[in-house]
C-alpha positions as CSV (number, residue, x, y, z in Angstrom):
1,M,247.9,-51.5,4.4
2,M,246.9,-53.9,7.1
3,H,248.8,-51.9,9.7
4,W,246.9,-48.8,8.9
5,L,243.5,-50.6,9.0
6,L,244.5,-52.1,12.2
7,L,245.5,-48.5,13.6
8,F,242.1,-47.1,12.4
9,S,240.2,-50.0,14.0
10,A,242.0,-49.6,17.3
11,I,241.2,-45.8,17.3
12,A,237.5,-46.3,16.4
13,A,237.1,-49.2,18.9
14,G,238.7,-47.1,21.7
15,C,236.2,-44.2,21.0
16,V,233.2,-46.5,21.1
17,R,234.5,-48.0,24.3
18,I,234.9,-44.6,26.0
19,L,231.6,-43.0,24.8
20,V,229.7,-46.1,25.6
21,C,230.9,-46.2,29.1
22,M,229.9,-42.6,29.6
23,S,226.5,-43.5,28.4
24,L,226.5,-46.4,30.9
25,I,227.6,-44.2,33.6
26,L,224.7,-41.6,32.7
27,S,222.2,-44.4,33.1
28,L,223.4,-45.7,36.4
29,L,224.3,-42.6,38.3
30,P,222.8,-39.1,38.9
31,A,225.1,-37.6,36.2
32,K,224.9,-34.6,34.2
33,K,224.3,-35.2,30.4
34,P,227.5,-34.2,28.7
35,G,227.3,-31.7,25.6
36,T,228.3,-32.5,22.1
37,Q,231.7,-30.6,22.7
38,S,232.3,-32.6,25.8
39,M,231.7,-35.9,24.0
40,A,234.0,-34.8,21.1
41,L,236.7,-34.0,23.6
42,A,236.5,-37.5,25.3
43,A,236.5,-39.1,21.9
44,A,239.6,-37.1,20.8
45,G,241.3,-38.3,24.0
46,A,240.4,-41.7,23.4
47,A,241.5,-41.6,20.0
48,V,245.0,-40.3,21.1
49,L,245.2,-42.9,23.7
50,S,244.4,-45.9,21.5
51,A,246.8,-44.7,18.7
52,G,249.5,-44.3,21.2
53,L,249.0,-47.7,22.8
54,F,248.8,-49.4,19.4
55,L,251.8,-47.9,18.2
56,T,253.8,-48.8,21.2
57,G,252.4,-52.3,21.0
58,M,251.3,-52.5,24.9
59,P,249.1,-55.3,26.0
60,D,245.3,-55.1,26.5
61,V,245.6,-55.0,30.3
62,Y,247.6,-51.6,30.1
63,R,245.0,-50.2,27.4
64,A,242.1,-51.1,29.9
65,A,243.7,-49.5,32.8
66,L,244.6,-46.3,31.0
67,E,241.1,-46.1,29.5
68,S,239.5,-46.6,33.0
69,V,241.6,-43.7,34.2
70,W,240.3,-41.5,31.1
71,I,236.8,-42.5,31.6
72,T,236.8,-41.3,35.2
73,V,238.6,-38.1,34.4
74,C,235.8,-37.3,31.5
75,S,233.0,-38.5,33.8
76,N,234.2,-36.2,36.7
77,R,234.7,-33.3,34.6
78,F,231.7,-33.5,32.0
79,Q,229.3,-35.6,34.0
80,Q,230.2,-34.1,37.5
81,T,230.0,-37.7,38.8
82,D,231.8,-39.2,42.0
83,T,235.3,-40.0,41.3
84,R,235.4,-43.5,43.2
85,I,232.1,-44.8,41.8
86,S,233.1,-43.7,38.4
87,L,236.3,-45.4,38.5
88,F,234.8,-48.5,39.9
89,I,232.3,-48.7,36.9
90,S,235.0,-48.0,34.4
91,I,237.3,-50.5,35.6
92,F,234.8,-53.5,35.6
93,Y,233.4,-52.1,32.5
94,E,236.9,-52.5,30.8
95,I,237.4,-55.9,32.5
96,G,233.8,-56.9,31.0
97,V,234.8,-55.7,27.4
98,L,238.0,-57.7,27.4
99,F,236.3,-60.8,28.8
100,W,233.4,-60.7,26.2
101,Q,235.8,-59.7,23.5
102,F,237.7,-63.1,24.3
103,L,234.4,-65.1,24.3
104,F,233.2,-63.6,20.9
105,A,236.6,-64.5,19.4
106,A,236.6,-67.9,21.1
107,W,233.3,-69.1,20.1
108,S,233.7,-67.8,16.7
109,G,236.9,-69.8,16.4
110,V,235.2,-72.8,17.8
111,L,232.1,-72.3,15.2
112,F,234.5,-72.1,12.2
113,H,237.3,-74.2,13.6
114,S,239.9,-71.4,13.1
115,P,242.2,-70.1,15.9
116,A,242.5,-67.1,13.8
117,F,239.7,-65.4,15.5
118,L,241.8,-65.2,18.8
119,D,244.4,-62.9,17.0
120,N,243.1,-59.3,16.8
121,E,245.8,-58.5,14.0
122,T,244.0,-60.9,11.6
123,G,240.8,-60.2,9.6
124,C,239.0,-62.9,11.5
125,G,240.2,-61.3,14.7
126,Q,238.8,-58.0,13.8
127,I,235.5,-59.4,13.0
128,A,235.1,-60.6,16.5
129,V,236.3,-57.3,17.8
130,W,233.6,-55.4,15.8
131,L,230.9,-58.1,16.6
132,L,231.2,-56.8,20.2
133,H,231.7,-53.3,19.7
134,G,228.9,-53.1,17.2
135,L,226.7,-54.6,19.8
136,L,227.9,-51.9,22.2
137,I,227.0,-49.2,19.8
138,V,223.3,-50.7,19.3
139,L,222.9,-50.7,23.1
140,A,224.0,-47.1,23.4
141,L,222.0,-45.8,20.7
142,S,218.9,-47.6,22.0
143,F,219.2,-45.8,25.3
144,F,219.1,-49.2,27.0
145,K,219.1,-48.7,30.8
146,P,220.8,-51.7,32.4
147,T,219.0,-53.1,35.4
148,F,220.6,-55.5,38.2
149,R,218.8,-58.5,36.6
150,F,220.1,-57.8,33.4
151,A,223.6,-57.3,34.4
152,S,223.6,-60.4,36.7
153,G,222.3,-62.3,33.6
154,I,225.0,-61.1,31.4
155,V,227.9,-62.0,33.8
156,L,226.3,-65.4,34.5
157,A,226.0,-66.2,30.8
158,G,229.6,-65.1,30.3
159,F,230.6,-67.3,33.1
160,L,228.7,-70.4,31.7
161,A,230.4,-69.6,28.3
162,V,233.8,-69.6,29.5
163,V,233.3,-72.8,31.5
164,S,231.8,-74.4,28.4
165,L,234.9,-73.6,26.4
166,S,236.9,-76.1,28.5
167,E,234.5,-78.9,27.3
168,Q,234.9,-78.1,23.5
169,T,237.5,-79.7,21.3
170,A,237.2,-77.9,18.1
171,L,239.6,-75.1,19.1
172,T,242.7,-75.5,21.5
173,I,242.7,-72.9,24.2
174,A,245.5,-73.1,27.0
175,D,244.3,-74.0,30.3
176,D,246.0,-70.9,32.0
177,T,243.9,-68.9,29.8
178,L,240.5,-70.6,30.5
179,D,241.4,-70.4,34.4
180,M,242.2,-66.8,33.9
181,W,238.9,-65.8,32.3
182,T,237.1,-67.9,34.7
183,I,238.3,-66.2,37.8
184,L,237.6,-62.7,35.8
185,A,234.0,-64.1,35.4
186,V,233.7,-64.7,39.0
187,V,235.1,-61.2,39.8
188,L,232.6,-59.5,37.5
189,M,229.8,-61.4,39.2
190,M,231.0,-60.0,42.6
191,S,231.5,-56.6,41.2
192,V,227.7,-56.5,40.0
193,L,226.7,-57.5,43.4
194,V,228.8,-55.1,45.4
195,F,227.5,-52.2,43.2
196,R,224.0,-53.3,43.7
197,I,224.8,-53.3,47.6
198,S,226.4,-49.9,47.5
199,R,223.6,-48.3,45.4
200,Q,221.1,-49.8,47.8
201,Y,223.0,-48.5,50.8
202,E,223.2,-45.0,49.4
203,M,219.4,-45.0,48.6
204,E,218.6,-46.2,52.2
205,K,221.0,-43.5,53.5
206,E,219.4,-40.7,51.3
207,L,216.0,-41.9,52.4
208,A,216.9,-41.8,56.1
209,K,218.0,-38.4,55.9
210,L,215.2,-37.4,53.9
211,K,212.8,-38.7,56.6
212,S,214.8,-36.8,59.3
213,E,214.8,-33.6,57.4
214,Q,211.0,-34.1,56.5
215,A,210.2,-34.6,60.2
216,E,211.9,-31.4,61.3
217,L,210.1,-29.5,58.8
218,L,206.8,-31.1,59.9
219,E,207.5,-30.4,63.7
220,R,208.4,-26.8,62.7
221,D,205.1,-26.3,60.8
222,Y,202.9,-28.0,63.6
223,T,204.6,-25.8,66.2
224,S,203.6,-22.8,64.4
225,L,200.1,-24.3,64.0
226,N,199.7,-24.8,67.8
227,N,200.8,-21.2,68.3
228,A,198.3,-19.8,65.7
229,Y,195.5,-21.9,67.5
230,A,196.6,-20.6,70.8
231,I,196.2,-16.9,69.6
232,H,192.8,-17.7,67.8
233,A,191.5,-19.2,71.2
234,K,192.6,-16.2,73.2
235,L,190.8,-13.9,70.5
236,F,187.5,-16.0,70.9
237,H,187.8,-16.1,74.6
238,D,187.9,-12.4,74.8
239,V,184.6,-12.0,72.5
240,H,182.2,-11.9,75.5
241,N,184.4,-9.0,77.2
242,H,184.4,-7.0,73.9
243,I,180.4,-7.3,73.6
244,G,180.3,-6.2,77.2
245,V,182.3,-3.0,76.5
246,L,180.2,-2.3,73.4
247,R,177.0,-2.7,75.2
248,Q,178.1,-0.4,78.0
249,L,179.2,2.2,75.4
250,L,176.0,2.1,73.5
251,S,173.8,2.1,76.6
252,H,175.4,5.5,77.3
253,Q,174.8,6.8,73.9
254,K,178.5,6.9,73.2
255,V,178.2,5.7,69.5
256,K,181.4,7.3,68.3
257,E,183.5,5.7,70.9
258,A,181.8,2.3,70.2
259,M,182.7,2.8,66.4
260,Q,186.4,3.4,67.4
261,Y,186.4,0.2,69.4
262,L,185.0,-1.6,66.6
263,D,187.7,-0.4,64.2
264,E,190.3,-1.5,66.8
265,L,188.8,-5.0,66.6
266,Q,188.4,-4.9,62.8
267,A,192.1,-5.8,61.8
268,P,192.2,-9.3,63.5
269,V,188.5,-10.1,62.6
270,Q,189.5,-9.2,59.0
271,E,192.2,-11.6,59.0
272,I,189.9,-14.4,60.1
273,T,187.4,-13.5,57.4
274,D,190.2,-13.6,54.8
275,T,191.2,-17.1,55.7
276,V,191.0,-19.7,53.1
277,W,188.9,-22.5,54.7
278,T,189.4,-26.0,53.1
279,G,188.2,-28.2,55.9
280,D,191.7,-29.3,56.7
281,E,193.1,-27.3,59.8
282,T,196.7,-27.9,58.7
283,I,196.2,-26.7,55.1
284,D,194.1,-23.7,56.3
285,Y,197.0,-22.6,58.5
286,L,199.6,-23.1,55.9
287,I,197.9,-21.1,53.3
288,N,197.2,-18.3,55.6
289,S,200.4,-18.3,57.4
290,K,202.4,-18.1,54.3
291,A,199.9,-15.2,53.1
292,A,201.0,-13.1,56.0
293,A,204.7,-14.0,55.6
294,A,204.2,-12.8,51.9
295,K,202.4,-9.7,53.0
296,A,205.3,-8.8,55.6
297,N,207.7,-9.1,52.7
298,G,205.7,-7.0,50.2
299,I,204.8,-10.0,48.0
300,Q,201.5,-10.3,46.2
301,Y,199.8,-13.5,47.3
302,Q,197.0,-15.0,45.6
303,A,195.2,-18.3,46.5
304,Q,192.6,-20.1,44.5
305,V,191.6,-23.3,46.3
306,E,189.2,-26.0,45.5
307,F,189.7,-28.8,48.1
308,P,187.9,-32.1,48.2
309,R,186.5,-33.3,51.7
310,H,186.9,-36.6,53.1
311,M,189.7,-38.2,51.3
312,N,192.6,-40.4,52.0
313,L,195.4,-37.8,51.8
314,R,197.1,-37.6,55.1
315,S,197.4,-34.0,56.7
316,A,201.1,-34.7,57.2
317,D,201.9,-35.5,53.8
318,L,200.0,-32.5,52.6
319,C,201.9,-30.2,55.1
320,A,205.2,-31.8,53.6
321,I,204.0,-30.9,50.1
322,L,202.2,-27.6,50.4
323,G,204.6,-26.1,53.2
324,N,207.8,-26.8,51.3
325,L,206.4,-25.6,47.8
326,L,205.4,-22.2,49.5
327,D,208.4,-21.9,51.7
328,N,210.5,-22.2,48.3
329,A,208.2,-19.7,46.6
330,L,208.5,-17.1,49.4
331,E,212.3,-17.4,49.6
332,A,212.6,-17.0,45.8
333,A,210.1,-14.1,45.6
334,K,211.8,-12.0,48.4
335,Q,215.0,-12.1,46.4
336,T,213.1,-10.3,43.5
337,P,214.8,-6.7,43.6
338,E,211.6,-4.8,42.7
339,T,208.9,-5.0,45.3
340,Q,206.0,-4.4,42.9
341,E,207.3,-7.5,40.9
342,R,207.2,-10.0,43.7
343,F,204.3,-12.3,43.7
344,I,203.1,-16.0,44.6
345,R,200.2,-17.6,43.3
346,L,198.9,-20.8,44.8
347,T,196.2,-22.8,42.9
348,I,194.6,-26.2,44.2
349,R,192.2,-27.9,41.9
350,R,190.8,-31.4,42.0
351,I,190.2,-32.9,38.4
352,H,188.2,-36.3,38.8
353,Q,190.3,-38.3,41.3
354,M,193.3,-36.2,41.0
355,L,194.5,-33.3,43.2
356,V,196.6,-30.8,41.5
357,I,198.6,-28.1,43.7
358,K,200.6,-25.4,41.7
359,T,202.7,-22.5,43.0
360,E,204.0,-19.9,40.7
361,N,206.4,-17.2,41.8
362,S,208.8,-14.4,40.8
363,F,212.6,-15.1,41.1
364,A,215.8,-13.0,40.7
365,A,218.4,-15.5,39.3
366,S,217.8,-18.6,37.4
367,P,217.6,-21.9,39.6
368,I,221.0,-23.7,40.0
369,Q,220.9,-27.3,38.8
370,E,223.3,-30.0,40.1
371,H,223.1,-33.4,38.5
372,G,219.7,-32.5,36.9
373,I,218.2,-31.7,40.3
374,L,217.5,-28.1,41.5
375,K,220.0,-26.8,44.3
376,T,219.3,-24.3,47.1
377,T,220.9,-20.9,46.4
378,K,221.3,-20.6,50.4
379,E,224.7,-20.2,51.7
380,D,224.1,-21.7,55.0
381,G,223.0,-25.1,53.8
382,G,221.4,-26.6,56.9
383,L,217.8,-27.9,56.0
384,H,217.8,-26.1,52.8
385,G,217.7,-28.0,49.6
386,W,215.4,-30.6,50.8
387,G,212.2,-29.0,50.2
388,L,211.4,-30.6,46.8
389,K,212.8,-33.8,47.8
390,S,210.5,-34.0,50.8
391,A,207.5,-32.9,48.7
392,Q,208.4,-35.7,46.1
393,A,208.8,-38.3,48.9
394,A,205.2,-37.6,50.0
395,A,203.8,-37.2,46.5
396,E,205.0,-40.8,45.6
397,K,202.9,-42.3,48.3
398,Y,199.9,-41.3,46.1
399,D,201.3,-42.3,42.7
400,G,202.2,-38.5,42.3
401,M,205.1,-36.4,41.1
402,V,206.5,-33.0,41.5
403,Q,207.4,-31.1,38.1
404,T,209.1,-27.8,37.9
405,S,209.7,-25.5,35.2
406,Y,210.8,-21.8,34.8
407,T,210.5,-19.2,32.1
408,E,212.3,-15.8,32.2
409,H,210.4,-14.3,35.0
410,V,208.1,-17.2,36.7
411,F,209.1,-20.3,38.3
412,R,206.4,-22.9,38.5
413,A,206.0,-26.2,40.8
414,V,203.3,-28.5,40.1
415,V,202.4,-31.6,42.3
416,T,199.8,-34.1,41.3
417,L,198.2,-36.6,43.7
418,S,195.7,-39.4,43.1
419,Y,193.2,-39.7,45.9
420,Q,190.2,-41.8,47.1
421,G,187.1,-40.6,48.8
422,V,186.7,-42.0,52.3
423,S,183.5,-42.1,54.6
424,A,182.9,-39.1,56.8
425,K,182.3,-41.2,59.9
């Protein structure tokens, strides 16, 4: 009877370890949340693995190694994580579980003056096992997200606990065993530090790449802005010539010819009168240049702008946010097969000390998400796929955020920014 209870305990404990580790990976990495079916498959594999290891009587070290491999496979397949970092986390997670299982058993033995807690095949040993696994279940169900400080505190507490075991006299533990667990405690502390450094390096590399892409996007828009100003300067420079021609025609009573001349001038003048003036030259250019691009592609373009004057939002950051949102909207709307269904709606509103920028557009296919992040549908890659990241980075400077959502026919991106008024001087 005891044999079957131990088998059931081994299977249940194996399922707990693997599912908790997958939850840990989800909280530490930009991983996809696995579905119920995926978790069931991972648990089924854990059950088969645990049963096989128990029936063959293999040591815990082999169990930890095989479970690490299975966790890595499941994370890569169901959560779409990087294989190397998943393997790193799973290995040291298994070492940590073994380490704390020993500590729970040893200190329970010290407390009750019984070496039976160190034997997993006894009732006392199973109590120690499930004290640890019960705690793992509680942490997983509470959706606790471990931080670097928390992880460092845990491994430091473990190190002090194993060192303290050598000073107690209530339970006899071999020196070799204590030395082994002391070394593993140091290894765990080093692994937490290495993981921290690795994550910090990845974040800095991502930020550096993001800044580079953002700089290129800003340079592109500012170059276009300068070109637009040059064209407008030429138009205003020629105004006195146009007036001279009209005066000459009217002085000779050539009213019909004067009207035809005015009609020729009306198109560019009409474009200027349609301009949305916000008081910020960069925003004015972006809104109207994207309107021209939308018109060229048969896209209905609407802009409702309520823009505050004299605020602390930098033009470069607004350019990164608005330019990228409108670029994404144009790209998606162009792919809508029916021309009459193509549209872009831009709304900019101020609510107290909050600026809200919203774009809505049509789209042909549902956006692709990878690790919970929207991914570009362009085949050439290049600068594509960095638009929302660049906008998010700019928004965070003003305690803001970028939120996206979509229904069957409309994709929506909303940016909120906190701003403060500044002196007009």
